[in-house]
C-alpha positions as CSV (number, residue, x, y, z in Angstrom):
1,X,186.4,-32.5,-177.3
2,X,186.8,-35.2,-175.7
3,X,183.8,-34.4,-173.2
4,X,181.7,-34.7,-176.1
5,X,183.4,-37.9,-177.7
6,X,183.1,-39.8,-174.9
7,X,179.2,-39.2,-174.8
8,X,178.9,-40.6,-178.6
9,X,180.4,-44.0,-177.6
10,X,178.0,-44.2,-174.8
11,X,174.6,-43.4,-176.0
12,X,174.5,-46.7,-177.4
13,X,175.1,-48.1,-173.0
14,X,172.0,-46.1,-171.8
15,X,170.8,-47.3,-168.5
16,X,173.5,-49.5,-167.7
17,X,175.3,-48.5,-164.6
18,X,178.4,-49.7,-165.1
19,X,179.3,-47.5,-167.6
20,X,180.1,-45.5,-165.5
21,X,182.5,-47.2,-164.2
22,X,185.1,-46.4,-167.0
23,X,185.1,-42.7,-166.8
24,X,187.0,-40.9,-163.4
25,X,185.5,-37.5,-161.9
26,X,185.6,-35.3,-164.8
27,X,184.9,-31.3,-165.0
28,X,182.6,-29.5,-167.0
29,X,183.6,-27.4,-169.8
30,X,184.1,-23.8,-168.9
31,X,180.3,-21.7,-168.8
32,X,180.2,-18.1,-169.8
33,X,176.7,-16.4,-171.0
34,X,176.5,-16.7,-174.4
35,X,177.6,-13.1,-176.1
36,X,174.5,-11.8,-177.9
37,X,175.5,-11.2,-181.7
38,X,174.7,-7.6,-183.3
39,X,173.5,-8.5,-186.2
40,X,175.0,-5.3,-187.9
41,X,174.0,-4.5,-191.5
42,X,176.6,-6.4,-193.8
43,X,177.1,-9.1,-191.0
44,X,176.8,-12.7,-192.0
45,X,174.4,-13.4,-188.7
46,X,172.2,-11.0,-190.1
47,X,172.3,-12.2,-193.5
48,X,171.4,-15.7,-192.1
49,X,168.6,-14.5,-190.5
50,X,167.0,-12.6,-193.5
51,X,167.3,-15.6,-195.4
52,X,166.0,-17.8,-192.6
53,X,162.7,-15.5,-191.8
54,X,162.6,-15.2,-195.6
55,X,162.1,-18.6,-195.5
56,X,159.9,-19.5,-192.9
57,X,157.2,-17.1,-194.5
58,X,157.1,-19.4,-197.3
59,X,156.4,-21.9,-195.6
60,X,153.5,-24.0,-193.0
61,X,154.8,-26.6,-191.9
62,X,152.8,-29.5,-189.9
63,X,153.7,-30.5,-186.7
64,X,152.7,-33.2,-184.8
65,X,152.8,-34.9,-181.3
66,X,155.5,-36.4,-180.2
67,X,155.5,-39.1,-177.7
68,X,158.3,-41.9,-177.0
69,X,159.4,-40.4,-179.9
70,X,157.1,-41.5,-182.8
71,X,155.1,-38.2,-184.2
72,X,151.7,-39.0,-183.8
73,X,148.8,-37.6,-185.4
74,X,145.5,-37.1,-183.4
75,X,142.8,-36.4,-186.3
76,X,142.4,-32.5,-184.7
77,X,144.0,-30.1,-186.3
78,X,144.8,-26.3,-184.8
79,X,146.6,-23.4,-186.5
80,X,150.0,-20.6,-184.9
81,X,148.6,-17.1,-186.2
82,X,151.3,-15.0,-187.0
83,X,150.8,-11.9,-184.8
84,X,151.5,-9.2,-187.4
85,X,149.5,-11.0,-190.5
86,X,146.5,-13.2,-189.0
87,X,145.9,-14.1,-193.1
88,X,149.1,-16.5,-192.9
89,X,150.0,-19.0,-190.5
90,X,153.4,-20.3,-189.3
91,X,152.3,-23.7,-188.7
92,X,149.3,-26.3,-188.3
93,X,149.5,-28.8,-185.3
94,X,148.0,-31.8,-184.2
95,X,146.2,-31.3,-180.8
96,X,146.8,-33.2,-178.0
97,X,144.3,-36.3,-176.8
98,X,143.1,-37.1,-172.8
99,X,144.4,-40.8,-174.0
100,X,147.4,-38.9,-176.0
101,X,148.2,-37.5,-172.5
102,X,147.8,-40.9,-170.8
103,X,149.8,-42.9,-173.1
104,X,152.3,-40.0,-172.7
105,X,152.4,-40.8,-169.6
106,X,152.6,-44.3,-169.3
107,X,155.9,-44.1,-172.0
108,X,157.4,-41.4,-169.7
109,X,157.5,-43.7,-166.8
110,X,158.9,-46.5,-169.0
111,X,161.8,-44.3,-169.9
112,X,162.5,-43.1,-166.9
113,X,164.2,-46.0,-165.4
114,X,167.3,-45.5,-167.6
115,X,167.4,-42.0,-167.3
116,X,167.9,-41.2,-164.1
117,X,170.2,-44.1,-163.7
118,X,173.0,-42.4,-166.1
119,X,175.2,-40.2,-164.2
120,X,174.6,-36.7,-164.4
121,X,177.9,-35.9,-166.6
122,X,175.9,-38.1,-169.2
123,X,172.5,-36.4,-169.1
124,X,174.3,-32.8,-168.7
125,X,175.9,-33.7,-172.0
126,X,172.8,-33.7,-173.9
127,X,172.1,-30.3,-172.7
128,X,175.7,-28.9,-173.3
129,X,175.3,-30.4,-177.4
130,X,171.9,-29.1,-177.3
131,X,173.3,-25.4,-176.4
132,X,175.9,-25.5,-178.9
133,X,173.6,-26.8,-181.6
134,X,171.2,-23.6,-180.7
135,X,174.6,-21.2,-180.6
136,X,175.2,-22.2,-184.1
137,X,173.2,-24.6,-186.7
138,X,169.7,-23.3,-185.3
139,X,170.8,-20.1,-184.2
140,X,169.0,-18.1,-187.4
141,X,166.3,-20.5,-187.3
142,X,164.7,-19.9,-183.7
143,X,165.2,-16.5,-183.7
144,X,163.3,-16.2,-187.2
145,X,160.8,-18.7,-185.7
146,X,160.0,-16.4,-182.8
147,X,160.4,-12.7,-184.6
148,X,157.2,-14.8,-186.8
149,X,155.3,-16.7,-184.1
150,X,155.7,-14.0,-181.3
151,X,155.9,-11.1,-183.4
152,X,159.4,-10.2,-181.9
153,X,162.1,-8.0,-183.3
154,X,165.6,-9.5,-184.1
155,X,167.1,-8.2,-180.8
156,X,163.9,-9.6,-178.9
157,X,164.5,-12.9,-180.4
158,X,168.3,-12.9,-179.9
159,X,167.8,-12.3,-176.0
160,X,165.5,-14.9,-175.1
161,X,165.0,-17.5,-177.7
162,X,168.6,-18.0,-178.9
163,X,171.3,-16.7,-175.7
164,X,168.9,-17.3,-172.6
165,X,167.6,-20.4,-173.8
166,X,171.9,-21.6,-174.5
167,X,172.5,-20.1,-171.1
168,X,169.4,-22.0,-169.4
169,X,170.9,-25.1,-170.4
170,X,175.1,-24.7,-169.6
171,X,174.5,-23.3,-166.4
172,X,171.8,-25.3,-165.9
173,X,174.6,-28.2,-165.8
174,X,177.2,-26.1,-164.2
175,X,174.5,-25.3,-161.0
176,X,173.6,-29.4,-161.1
177,X,177.4,-30.4,-160.9
178,X,177.6,-28.5,-157.7
179,X,174.8,-29.2,-156.4
180,X,176.1,-32.8,-156.6
181,X,178.9,-31.8,-155.0
182,X,177.6,-30.7,-151.8
183,X,178.3,-33.7,-149.6
184,X,178.8,-33.7,-145.9
185,X,182.1,-32.8,-144.4
186,X,182.0,-35.4,-141.4
187,X,181.8,-38.7,-140.7
188,X,182.3,-41.0,-137.5
189,X,185.0,-44.1,-137.4
190,X,184.1,-46.7,-139.9
191,X,181.5,-44.4,-141.4
192,X,181.2,-42.7,-145.1
193,X,178.1,-40.3,-144.8
194,X,176.9,-39.3,-148.3
195,X,174.4,-37.2,-149.5
196,X,172.1,-38.9,-152.6
197,X,170.4,-37.1,-155.1
198,X,167.1,-38.2,-156.2
199,X,164.8,-37.6,-159.1
200,X,160.8,-37.3,-157.9
201,X,158.6,-40.4,-157.7
202,X,156.5,-40.0,-161.2
203,X,156.4,-37.5,-164.1
204,X,156.6,-33.6,-164.6
205,X,154.1,-31.8,-166.0
206,X,155.6,-28.7,-167.4
207,X,152.9,-26.3,-168.9
208,X,155.1,-23.2,-171.1
209,X,153.7,-19.7,-171.7
210,X,153.7,-18.1,-175.2
211,X,156.6,-14.6,-174.4
212,X,159.6,-16.7,-173.6
213,X,160.5,-19.4,-175.3
214,X,163.8,-19.8,-172.8
215,X,161.5,-20.5,-170.7
216,X,159.6,-23.0,-172.3
217,X,162.8,-24.3,-173.1
218,X,163.4,-24.1,-169.7
219,X,160.7,-25.6,-167.7
220,X,160.9,-28.9,-169.3
221,X,164.8,-29.3,-169.3
222,X,165.9,-28.7,-165.9
223,X,163.7,-31.5,-164.0
224,X,164.5,-33.3,-166.7
225,X,168.7,-33.1,-166.1
226,X,168.1,-33.6,-162.6
227,X,167.2,-37.4,-164.3
228,X,163.2,-36.7,-164.1
229,X,160.7,-37.1,-167.1
230,X,158.1,-34.1,-168.4
231,X,155.2,-33.2,-170.4
232,X,155.8,-30.6,-171.8
233,X,152.8,-28.4,-173.1
234,X,154.0,-25.9,-175.2
235,X,151.8,-22.4,-175.0
236,X,149.5,-22.9,-178.9
237,X,150.6,-19.5,-179.8
238,X,154.6,-20.8,-179.6
239,X,154.4,-24.4,-180.7
240,X,156.4,-23.8,-183.8
241,X,159.5,-22.3,-181.4
242,X,158.9,-25.4,-179.3
243,X,159.0,-28.0,-181.8
244,X,162.4,-26.3,-182.9
245,X,163.5,-26.7,-179.8
246,X,162.4,-30.3,-179.0
247,X,164.1,-31.3,-182.2
248,X,167.5,-29.7,-180.9
249,X,167.3,-31.7,-177.8
250,X,166.1,-35.1,-179.8
251,X,169.6,-34.4,-181.8
252,X,171.8,-33.6,-178.8
253,X,170.9,-37.4,-178.1
254,X,168.0,-36.6,-175.7
255,X,166.3,-40.3,-175.2
256,X,162.6,-40.9,-176.4
257,X,160.1,-40.4,-174.0
258,X,162.3,-38.6,-171.4
259,X,160.2,-35.3,-172.8
260,X,157.1,-36.0,-174.3
261,X,155.8,-33.3,-176.7
262,X,152.3,-32.5,-176.3
263,X,150.9,-29.4,-177.6
264,X,147.1,-28.3,-178.1
265,X,144.6,-27.2,-175.5
266,X,145.5,-26.5,-171.7
267,X,142.0,-27.8,-170.2
268,X,142.5,-31.6,-171.5
269,X,146.1,-31.6,-170.6
270,X,146.2,-30.2,-166.9
271,X,142.4,-32.3,-166.2
272,X,144.8,-35.8,-168.1
273,X,147.9,-34.8,-166.0
274,X,146.2,-33.3,-162.4
275,X,144.5,-36.9,-162.0
276,X,147.5,-39.1,-163.0
277,X,148.6,-40.8,-159.4
278,X,152.0,-40.3,-160.7
279,X,151.7,-37.1,-160.5
280,X,155.7,-36.1,-159.1
281,X,155.1,-32.2,-160.3
282,X,154.0,-29.3,-161.9
283,X,156.3,-27.0,-163.4
284,X,154.2,-23.5,-164.9
285,X,155.2,-20.3,-166.1
286,X,151.7,-18.3,-166.9
287,X,148.8,-16.1,-165.5
288,X,148.2,-16.1,-161.9
289,X,144.4,-17.1,-162.7
290,X,146.0,-20.9,-164.1
291,X,148.0,-21.3,-161.8
292,X,145.5,-20.5,-158.5
293,X,143.1,-23.5,-160.5
294,X,146.2,-25.8,-160.9
295,X,146.9,-25.5,-157.5
296,X,143.3,-25.7,-156.2
297,X,143.1,-29.2,-158.4
298,X,145.5,-30.8,-157.2
299,X,144.8,-30.1,-153.6
300,X,141.2,-31.9,-154.6
301,X,143.4,-34.9,-155.8
302,X,145.6,-34.8,-153.2
303,X,145.0,-38.7,-151.6
304,X,145.3,-40.2,-154.6
305,X,148.6,-39.2,-155.9
306,X,151.7,-41.9,-154.9
307,X,153.2,-39.3,-153.4
308,X,153.0,-35.4,-152.9
309,X,153.7,-33.1,-155.8
310,X,155.1,-30.0,-155.9
311,X,154.4,-27.0,-157.5
312,X,156.9,-24.5,-159.0
313,X,155.2,-21.5,-160.6
314,X,156.1,-17.7,-162.3
315,X,152.9,-15.5,-162.5
316,X,153.1,-12.1,-163.6
317,X,152.6,-8.8,-161.6
318,X,153.3,-5.3,-161.6
319,X,156.8,-4.1,-162.1
320,X,157.3,-0.3,-160.8
321,X,159.8,2.2,-161.4
322,X,161.0,4.2,-158.1
323,X,162.4,7.1,-159.2
324,X,164.8,9.3,-157.2
325,X,164.5,12.6,-157.4
326,X,168.7,12.3,-157.9
327,X,167.9,10.5,-160.9
328,X,169.7,10.5,-164.1
329,X,166.3,12.3,-166.0
330,X,167.6,11.0,-169.3
331,X,168.2,7.0,-168.3
332,X,164.7,7.1,-166.7
333,X,162.8,8.2,-169.4
334,X,164.6,5.8,-172.3
335,X,164.7,2.9,-169.7
336,X,161.1,3.3,-168.5
337,X,160.2,3.3,-172.9
338,X,162.1,-0.3,-173.3
339,X,160.6,-1.4,-169.8
340,X,157.1,-0.8,-170.9
341,X,157.3,-1.5,-174.5
342,X,159.8,-4.0,-175.5
343,X,157.9,-7.1,-177.1
344,X,154.6,-5.2,-176.7
345,X,155.0,-5.0,-172.9
346,X,154.0,-8.8,-172.9
347,X,156.9,-9.4,-169.9
348,X,156.0,-10.6,-166.6
349,X,158.7,-7.7,-165.8
350,X,157.6,-4.8,-168.0
351,X,156.6,-1.9,-166.6
352,X,153.7,-0.8,-165.5
353,X,153.8,1.8,-163.1
354,X,156.1,4.8,-162.1
355,X,156.7,6.7,-158.8
356,X,157.7,10.0,-159.6
357,X,159.0,13.0,-157.4
358,X,157.1,16.0,-158.2
359,X,159.9,18.1,-159.0
360,X,161.1,15.8,-161.5
361,X,157.8,14.6,-163.7
362,X,158.0,17.4,-165.9
363,X,161.1,16.6,-167.5
364,X,160.1,12.9,-167.7
365,X,157.2,13.7,-168.9
366,X,157.7,15.7,-171.4
367,X,160.8,13.3,-172.5
368,X,157.9,10.1,-172.5
369,X,155.8,12.1,-174.8
370,X,158.5,13.0,-177.3
371,X,160.5,9.7,-177.5
372,X,156.8,7.9,-178.2
373,X,155.6,8.5,-181.1
374,X,159.2,7.7,-182.6
375,X,159.3,4.4,-181.6
376,X,158.6,1.8,-185.0
377,X,155.9,-0.2,-185.0
378,X,156.0,-3.0,-187.6
379,X,157.0,-6.2,-189.0
380,X,159.5,-7.6,-187.2
381,X,161.0,-8.9,-190.9
382,X,161.7,-4.5,-190.6
383,X,164.8,-4.8,-188.5
384,X,164.4,-1.5,-188.0
385,X,161.1,-1.8,-186.1
386,X,161.2,-1.0,-181.8
387,X,157.8,-3.1,-181.8
388,X,155.9,-5.8,-183.8
389,X,151.8,-6.8,-182.7
390,X,150.4,-8.9,-179.7
391,X,150.1,-12.0,-179.8
392,X,146.8,-12.4,-180.4
393,X,142.5,-10.7,-180.6
394,X,142.2,-11.3,-177.3
395,X,145.5,-9.7,-176.2
396,X,144.5,-6.7,-178.5
397,X,140.9,-6.5,-176.9
398,X,142.7,-6.6,-173.2
399,X,144.9,-3.7,-174.2
400,X,142.4,-1.7,-176.0
401,X,140.1,-2.3,-173.1
402,X,142.8,-0.5,-170.9
403,X,143.2,2.3,-172.8
404,X,139.1,3.1,-173.2
405,X,139.5,2.6,-169.4
406,X,141.5,5.0,-168.8
407,X,140.4,7.6,-171.2
408,X,136.6,7.5,-169.4
409,X,138.2,7.3,-165.6
410,X,138.1,10.7,-164.3
411,X,140.8,9.6,-162.2
412,X,143.0,9.2,-165.2
413,X,144.3,12.2,-166.5
414,X,145.7,10.8,-170.2
415,X,149.1,13.2,-170.9
416,X,149.5,11.7,-174.4
417,X,146.5,11.2,-175.9
418,X,147.3,9.0,-179.6
419,X,149.3,5.8,-178.5
420,X,152.2,5.3,-181.3
421,X,150.3,3.3,-183.3
422,X,148.0,5.6,-184.0
423,X,145.3,2.9,-185.0
424,X,142.0,3.8,-184.9
425,X,141.2,1.3,-183.1
426,X,142.7,2.5,-179.9
427,X,143.0,6.2,-180.6
428,X,139.3,6.4,-181.4
């Protein structure tokens, strides 16, 4: 409690370097993985999520851009549809403009000096406080948000939006502290060798995906923890949950302008940020095609930058199961189904292929064929549903197209002719 108390006192002194002189060398609170709640029938956490889920279903808030701590209305409005109920939006939101992005860059750079001059402990305190808020006050709210906004089941929401985000923030502080403590061990007489860890020169462009809100929270947060400032453009299908994350960070004490919240279309955001001489880094998770485009644009603008921008990207791939002949067949069946179909297969780690010994294939095929039709597909509000809906119509058409191609391909054998949803479009 003293740790957080000290932080509250010192917030008014942000940017005054002498503040750190009154503090001794601190030790972070013990960091451990956040435990997943079970949401068992009759539990208080289940009741809280149900109430929050129902309340959000009755609302459709309008979300602004936030630049320098101020709500900004651009005059262009977009909406975030609920994937399993296209008649309803979970929110509407203001869409960024190139002019607003330029203003956000200027504001972030002005906020940078005071933020980077804070001791690591004081920056870390913001994220530790945010983790505590998300673990308690905002847990039901963030879970209900991704249940509506991403059509995640309660369990998938819990392990992503709540638990993984909390772990990112807490372990980020722990590992940053450990990094700062890596110092030269040898010194000549009269010399004290020290390592300084400095933030990048400029701003970080954080472009985040729809499928994991924890990644959405982490991509701007980690650079900011290390003293940087960031422009955050969340995916258009994740704005509702992203704004909750932003509000949690604000309540935890993040100063204005350190993270600029800029929902909207990706193209004007990318064009404006990538052309800025002050671009220091791109932090991205999404498709390989988009990341290739970002990388190419940075290369084209290289002579315009004040420094060499860092590019950090995580993109999709082909996760596979290699099954050994000694494998536990039941475990293989269950793990393959979960790997392939949890969150409708919309994970970069989703199982998309298997390599199976011929000796085990008949049993594995039979098990998968029997279990797949038992999966319940429905609204995340049905707490016993295994799957919800894919994120949007484009994703639905893409998946349906794969099914159609497989059925029409002479090289494919379809061993489960009807998918669990039994929808007319897929299975016609």
